[in-house]
Residue, then its C-alpha position, 0 to 999 in steps of 0.5 A: m510519510a515517504a509516499s511515492s507515485n511509483w512503487a519501485d521496490v516491491y520489498q519496500c513500503p511505498f508509503c513509509g519506505g520500510d522493508l517488507p518481508s514479501p510484496g504480498r502477505g508481508f505488505v498486508d501485515h505491514i499495513d495492519q501493524n502500521p496505522d499511518c501506512d494503512e491510512e495512506f493505503e486506504a486513501w490510495r484505494d479510494t483514489i483508484t476505486d473508479d479506475v478498477p472495473h467492478g471494484w477492488p477485490g483486496 
């Protein structure tokens, strides 16, 4: 994985560097179709959970 702590390009997956058709729905579709990226995303969400007041809505 090419994980980065700085998501510099919203049209590129921050976990694998793959191209995204859009930064919103395109990202969601990408992680749904790529188990490694989904795992990295869930790990990221677990890491920031306490930083987001009232939890993460997404």
